[in-house]
N, C-alpha and C positions, 0 to 999 in steps of 0.2 A: 256690544250687545244685549238685549234685555237678561236680568237674571232671572225672571221669573219662568221664562222658558227654560234653562238653564238647571235651575234649580226643582224644575216639574218632572222634569225625565229622571234626574237623579234621583230625587224624592221616592217616583213612583217606581223606578228599580229596585231602589232597596228595601220598600215595603212589600213587593214579590218575592225576598227572598225566605226562605227559612232551613232552618239547619238544624238537622238531627244530631246529637254525638253519636260518633261509630267507633268504638276502639279511640284511639289519640285522633282520629281524623274527624273533619267537618264533613257531611256532603250535602249539598242542595238538592231539597226533595223538590221546589215549586218556583218557576219564573212566571214571567208575564204569557197570557194565552197566545198572544203573537210569536213567541218563539221560546219553544220547551227547550230541554233539556235531554239527550237522548237516552242516558243512564238516568234513573232515580233507584236511589235504596232508601228502604223503610227501618226505621224504630220499631222493634219489638215492642215498645211500652210504649203508652200514649204520650204524644206529643205534651210537651208543660213550658211555661212562662214564670219563671220565679219561683219553680217548685211546685206550683197549681196547675191542674189541668186546664185549659182554654182552646177557645173555637180557631184563634188565629196565634200567627208565628212570627216572631221579629227576631230580627239579629240579635246575637249574643253582644252585650257590649264591649266586651276584650276584641271581638273581633270584626267593628265596624271600621270600615276607613273614614278618617276623621276629614277629607275631603268630601263628604258627602255634606258637611254642616254649610246653612247657606251664607252664613259669614267669614269662612274660611277656606271657600273656593271660588275660584276666577279662574274663566274661561281667556286662553294665553294666546290660544291661533287666531293669526289673524287670515284673511282670507288666501295669501299667497300660500303659508304653512298648512293651510285646509290642503290645498291642491299637492302640495309635496306629500302628504301622508298617503291620500290616495292614490298618487301615481308609483309609489316607491316601490311596487312589486311587479310595473306593467313591465307586458314583452310583446314583442312583436316580429312577425317574420315573414318574407314574401317568398311564396314556392318556386322555386326555380324548375324549368319544365323539363319533362322527363328526356332520358337517351334518347329514343326513339322521333323524338322531334314533334312529337303531339303535345299539344300544352295541359300541362296538367288539370285535374279537374277542380283542385284545390288551387285559390289563387293567394290567398294567405290568410294568417289567422292573428288573433289580436287577444292578448290575457292580461288576467290581473287579480291580485289577491290580496284582500284585508282582514286582521286578524282580529279576534276579539279574545279568545283564549291565550295563554301564555302559559309556554310557546303555541303558536298555533298548530290545531290539529289537520288542516285541511293538507292535501297534495296536491298537483300536477302535473301530468306527463305527457310531451309532445314528442314522437319519434317518428323515423324512416325506417323501414324495413328494408335492409343493405341486400339481405339474398332473396327476397321475394318483392313483390310488387306490392305499395299500400304506404300507408299516414296512418298512424296510430294516434289519438288523443286522447286524456284519461282525465276525469273527477274524482279524486278520494276523498270521502270524507270520513275523520276519524271521531272517534268518542273513546271515552274513559285514559286521555292520552293520545299520544302521537305517534307512539310506534308501529301499530300493525300500518294505519296510512301510510306511515313512511316506505315499509316492508315492502309493502302491495306497490306502490309507485315504483321502485325500483326493480320489481321481479317480475311482473305480472305480463308487460311486453314481450318479456323473453319468454316467456312459456308461449305465448301466443304467435310469436313468430319461428320460435323453435316447431311449433305445429304445424306452418303452412307450409315447411319447408320439404323440400325432395326425397326421396329416399337417397340419392346420388350424394347431396349437399350434407346430409347427417349422417353419413359414409365417410365422407371427409372431415365433418366435427371428430368425431369417434377416434378416428385414424390421425386428426391432430393431439388429440390427447392422450392416443397412448404413445405416440411419438416424441409429447413433450414438445410439437412444434406450437407456433403461435396459431390461435384460433382464426377462423374466418371472420370478419366483423358479422356482427349481427345486428344492430341496430345505431343508427345517427340519432343522436337527442338535440335537441331544439329546448334548452334549457334556459329559465331565468338564472341568472348571475347568482341571488342568492339562496338557488336549491339547493340543497344540502344530500349528500350520500352517506351512508354506512361503512364506508370503506374497511373496517375493521373486519370485516363476517362475509364479502362478498366470495372470498373461496368456499365459504361453506356452503354460500347458495349457489355456485357454480357446480360444486359436487350432488348437489341433488335436483338440478337442472340437468345434468348429464345423465342421472339414471332416470329422469322423464324419456330424453331422446333416445335413450339406448331401449326403453317402452317401447317408442314411436319404431323405430328399427324393427324390433321386433315383429310389428304388424305387416309389412312387407306391400305397405303403399305407397308405391311408385311416385305419386303428385303430391305426397301430404292430404292432411286434414283438411275438408270447407273449410269456408270460414268459419259456417255458424256452428260444425264440431271443433273445430279448435276454439272459438271464445267460450265454451261453454265447458271443452275439457281443461282448458288452461284455468277457470276460475277455480271449478273444483280443485283439478288438483293442486294447485297454489295451497288451498284453505288446507288441504290435507298435509303437505308438506307441512304449514307452520304449526300445524295439529302435532306432527308425528317430532317434528325438532328437538321440540323441548320434552316430548318424552324417550329422546333417545339419550342415555348419559355422554354431556359433552365436560371436557377437560377445562376450557378456555372460561375462567371465570366471566371476561367480557360477554362471549356469545353464549353462553350460559345466559345471565341475568338479562341480555336483549332479547332471546329467544322465548322467556318468560314473560318479558313486556311485550312484546308481539301479540302471542297467543291468548294472554289476557284482557289485554285491549281491544277495539274492533274498528270496522272502518267498511262503509260501505261503498262501491264501485260503479262507475259509468263509464265505460270506455268506446268509441267510435272508432272504425276502421273505415280508412277509403280507399279505394282501389276501382281508379275510373268512374263508372257510374255506379258503382257500386259502393253501396253503404248501409254497413252493418252496424248498431247498436247493441252493446252488450250491459246491461246492469243489473243492479242487486242491492236495493237499497230504495232509498229515498232521496239521490242524487234525479236529474234528471235532464233529459234532450231535448230539444224542440229545432223544428224548421220554420225558417222566414220562408213564406212562398208568394211573389207576385205573379197574378195571372194576368193573362196578355191585355187586358182593359184596365191593367192598373191598380187594381184591390189586392191588397195585401190580406193574408192570412196564418193562421198559424196551424203547423201540424206536429201533434207530440210523437213522438216516437220513442217514448218508454211510458208506463205504469210506476207509480211510487209503491214500494212493499212494505203498505202498514195496512194498520188495524180499519182505514178508511175504504180499504180496496176487499170487495167483497169478493171479489174472484182469490186474492188472498187469504183473507180468512176464512172462504172456505177450504183452501188448500192446506191451511194449518190444523183444520179439525178432521178434516180428513185421513191424516198424520197419526192422530194421535186417539185412545179410546172415545168412546161418545160421554164416559164418567169427566173428562174434561174440557166438555164445551164452554162452561163457564170459566173456567180458569186461564185455560191457554191465551186469552187475552182479557186484561182488567185493567179499565182505566183506560182504555185504546194504547194498551203498551203488551207487548209479547209478555205473558208471566207477570205484568204489572210493572216489570221494569224497563224494557228498553223498546225504542219509539220503532224503529225498521225491525222487519220482520226477514230478512235478507241481511249477512255481513259476512266479512270475513272476523276470521279472530273469535275474539267473545267463548272462548274454550268453556266458561261457565255456564253457558248454556246449550253444549253441546259435551261434554264427557258427562261421564257418571262422576256422583260423589267420591266414589272411591277411586276414580280415577285422577279426580284432583286433590283428594288428600293426599295420594301416594305422591305426586308430582311435587305437591307444596312442601310436605314434610322433608324436603332432600336438602335442609338447611340457608334456602331463600332468606334474604331480609326483604320479606313482603312489604315491609312498613317503609322500608328507606325506596322500596323499587315501584312503591305506591299501586301494588295490585291489589284489588277488590277481592276479601276474601266474601264470599255472598251466596247464596243458595238463598232461592229464591221463595218462597211458598207454593205449594202444589207441583213442585219438581221432580215428577213421576217417573217420566217415558222421554227422557232426552235422546236423540236431538231433538232443540225446539227450533234451532236456527238453522241455516242454509246459505253458502253462498253461493247455489245455483244461480246463475243469472238468467235472465229471460231476452232473447234474443231477437231483435227485429230488425228486418230487411228489407231497402228502398232504394228502391233505382232511382238515381237521382235524372232530375229535368231540367231543362233551361230555365223554368220559373223558379227552382228552388234556388234561392240566392244565401241563405246563409244557414247556418247549423250555432246554435248555444249549446251548449252544456255549462252545468253549474252545482255546486252543493245546494243545498236548502237552505243554507244561512238565504239564497238571494230567493229562492220560490216562496220562501215564508213572509216576504215583504212584497214579492212583484208577482203580480198571474205570467200566465204563459202570455197573453195577449199586449201587457202592459211592457214585456220583454220586448218582441217584436217590434211594437210601436217606438219605442226607443232607440232599437237599433237603427231601423229606417230612418228616422230623427238624426240620428249620427251620420249615416251615410248623407243625407240631403245636406247637412252642413258641410260633410267632407268633400264635396261635391262644389260648395260651394255658392248654392242659390236652393230655392225655396222652392216646393210642388206648387204648381199652378193649380190650385182647387176649380178652379174655373173651367181649365182644360182637361184635366185628368181627373175620372169618376173616384172617388172616395168616401169612405163610409163614417157616420157620423163620430164614431169613436177617434178615427185617425185625426179627421178635422180639431176633435178637442185636444189632442195629443197633441197636436204640432202648434196651439196656440199657447197651451202649457208650456212648449219646449221654448217657444220664443222667448216666454215672459222668463224662464228659469235663465235664458243666458244673458242677460243682463248681471245674473248672480254669480256669475262666476264665469271664466276664461273656458274656450273651448276646447273640450276633452279631442284628444287625439287618438284614442284607442275607447274602443265601443266598450269592452269589459270595465272599463275606469267607469265610463258615462253610466253603467247599469249599478254598481255599485254604488253612487252618488246618490241615484232616484233610490236606490234601494234604502239606504239610512238617511233621506234628508228631505223624502216627499213627505208630506202630509196625507191626511183619509182623505183629501180631495185629488190626490196627483199632483199637487203644485208644490214645486222644491220651496224649502223653506233653509235659507243660509243658518239662520239662529237653530234649527234642529241640526242640521248636518253639522256643525261646530261641535253643537254639546255633543253628539253622540260618539263626533271622533274625541271628544275631552274624557271621558268615561275612564276613570281609575279603572287599573287592572281589573283589582277586584268586583269591579261593577259591568265591567264592557259585556262578557258574557252572560250576566244576568239579565241583559235588555237586547242584544242582537249577537249572532254566531258567527264563527268564520264563515267568509264567504270567497269563494274563487268561483273565476267564470271564463271560460273559452270563446270565442266566436268565431268559428270557420267561415270565411267567404269563399263561395263557389265561383268559378270561370263560365259563364253561360255559356259562351263562344264554344269553349272546349266539350263542353258536355254537348253541346249541339251536333258540334265533329263527332263525336261517338256514334252518332245516331244516322249523321248523313254515310258516317263508314259501314255500316252494316246491310 
């Protein structure tokens, strides 16, 4: 392939990085406009280059990756190796019909993940509730490390499932704990083989989950919370537990260190709960969920189910200003970031934007090796009236219709590269290829955008083997398409060959789950009403 393309990508990425000295750690301050780090830390002194003030920044020589030099960087990936890298995180499952004999409204799902960070900071979760009906799908985008995203991906679904349990089921759970008998199974996880869990601290998490269901028992609600209430309470309760767990004295060093990492890193989250024709989506942060809809006349459209919680969301901006004094109107959002440092305005963890300065000091002074644990000790300027950050989700309800064909949930690494409409077009193209036929545009009405997309997909199909997984197709196009929406194998190969210390400077972790609905089953629900 052309060395010019690969060198342009690598050189552009390298020149977009600036490093500032912070203690013994180098923090990234700026990356390309297309993909910015969620956390940004500031230097107290003006940035300098070789000891002199300057308007631009470059990497210190000692921190440069030698493979960014054109003479000694060689792309090694062949097309089949590109496919191996892209498909390593694939997962797919067909959903079995309900015990009642009614076909499930979810037909199947396909998921994939491509790392930019090392280790990857995104997480995903898919599980069915065993004591209630419903399937849960979640995307969790970590920042400042992977610890918070890992914890939320493992724990949030349990909080939701417990919230939906009847009073009788909760009593059975509590009785089993008191008599030291096996608990009723709560979730059936549908995990990718590479997904990991924190096995060392599951007992601590279970203790706190038990406290939560005991409180639910005290409410004396026979049927459990509504789904909206369950999602709202579960997000906020888990975030509260994450915060309280590190404030309480913990004797076990592994648990103590991990709890600190979870609390001081962060994660945005978007999860969907599907029960028959009832679809609920809870979102906190800048992950996103959209529906692909096909009308009776064959036209495809996109229905957004979430709003990004960031500085470009005027409703979110008004909420933040309303929660703090008028004197902070100009400082609560600076440089399009919360307090000038964090891009999403809602997230789990990130206690350095929730706790008082005094509480942060008292916790960190307990003898933690914050450098070894990679804990950011940083208080933003204008930090006056915490908390500035919340994990309270925005919950959306949608009654599924036969024309609702698929749901896409993804971390912002995908949405930074592709629009909602792009994503729908690509999944539609994937479905057309999977059916082994091309849509007849002379017979079926189609808009100009779809026609252009299909033509581009035909051209791209000559560059790669057909993907069997829609999530893989989306990731491939997210990192391999040029500004005209055309797939370029050279660009794709170069992006996958970026060294670890540069990959995150040019693209984010990308995690995608595509959920396909069973139109016939959904239609059956309506006919049975």
